[in-house]
Structure formats: C-alpha cells, structure tokens
C-alpha positions in Angstrom: 68.6 -37.5 8.5 69.2 -33.9 9.7 66.8 -31.8 11.7 66.5 -28.0 11.5 65.2 -26.8 14.8 64.1 -23.7 16.7 64.4 -23.5 20.5 63.2 -20.9 22.9 64.5 -20.1 26.4 61.8 -20.4 28.9 63.5 -17.9 31.2 64.6 -15.2 28.7 62.4 -15.7 25.7 65.4 -15.7 23.4 65.3 -18.0 20.3 68.0 -20.1 18.7 68.0 -21.7 15.2 70.2 -24.6 14.4 70.5 -28.0 12.7 71.7 -31.4 13.9 71.5 -35.1 13.3 70.6 -35.9 16.9 68.0 -33.5 18.2 67.7 -35.1 21.7 71.4 -34.9 22.3 71.7 -31.4 20.9 68.9 -30.0 23.2 70.6 -31.6 26.2 73.8 -29.8 25.2 71.9 -26.5 25.0 70.5 -27.2 28.4 74.0 -28.0 29.7 73.0 -31.6 30.5 75.8 -32.9 28.3 79.3 -31.5 27.7 79.6 -28.6 25.3 82.6 -27.5 23.2 82.3 -23.8 24.0 80.3 -21.2 25.9 77.8 -20.5 23.2 74.8 -18.2 22.6 72.5 -20.6 24.4 74.9 -20.8 27.4 75.1 -17.0 27.7 71.3 -16.6 27.3 70.4 -19.2 29.9 67.8 -22.0 29.5 66.1 -24.1 29.9 65.6 -24.4 26.2 62.4 -25.9 24.7 61.9 -27.0 21.1 59.2 -24.9 19.5 59.7 -26.0 15.8 61.5 -28.6 13.8 61.8 -29.9 10.2 63.5 -33.0 8.9 65.8 -33.2 5.8 67.6 -36.1 4.1 70.9 -34.3 3.6 73.1 -31.9 5.5 73.1 -29.5 2.5 69.3 -29.2 2.6 69.3 -28.6 6.4 72.0 -25.9 6.2 70.1 -24.2 3.4 66.9 -24.2 5.4 68.7 -23.0 8.6 70.1 -20.0 6.6 66.6 -19.3 5.3 65.1 -19.3 8.9 67.9 -17.0 10.0 67.1 -14.5 7.3 64.6 -11.6 7.9 61.8 -13.6 6.2 62.6 -16.6 8.2 62.6 -14.5 11.4 59.2 -13.2 10.5 58.0 -16.8 10.0 59.4 -17.8 13.4 57.7 -14.8 15.1 54.4 -16.1 13.6 55.1 -19.5 15.1 55.9 -17.9 18.5 52.4 -16.3 18.5 51.0 -19.9 18.3 53.2 -21.5 20.9 52.3 -20.9 24.6 
C-alpha cells in the first residue's frame, strides 16, 4: 500500500506533497526525528510538519499519478480548499 500525503509546517505554514509506503516513518524524517538522505525542502522550511491530508493507493504507480495531480494547479487549488478547513 502507498500513501499520498500533504503536510503543513506549523511554524511557516508551507505545504509539502509526497507519497510513501510508511507514513509514520516519513513524517518523522520530515521532522528530523530520523536520518534523512539530504537537506530537503522540508528541512529548509522548518517544521514541525503535521499531516493535513492523506489518500491510500494499492500501487506505487497510482500514488505517483495522484501526487502529480495534487502538485498541479488544480491540485494546489484543492489543497487550498482543504487548508481552509484545517485549523
């Protein structure tokens, strides 16, 4: 199973969209609680990061496709609508 997720920094308000097979581990990596391969977007934009949205998919291909959709302009609009609902 793969999860497409959206996280938001509680300090900067920035958002990040990604996919993973282990959401708990991945959020810990974003929050620098576990080793990370590189200094990524989430490292530079500071956390802590909080999950605001997630969807589950059976295959990696489906997850990658949805991640790309959410990163498009229509997807960004969808995320903005979600942000208006999340405190």
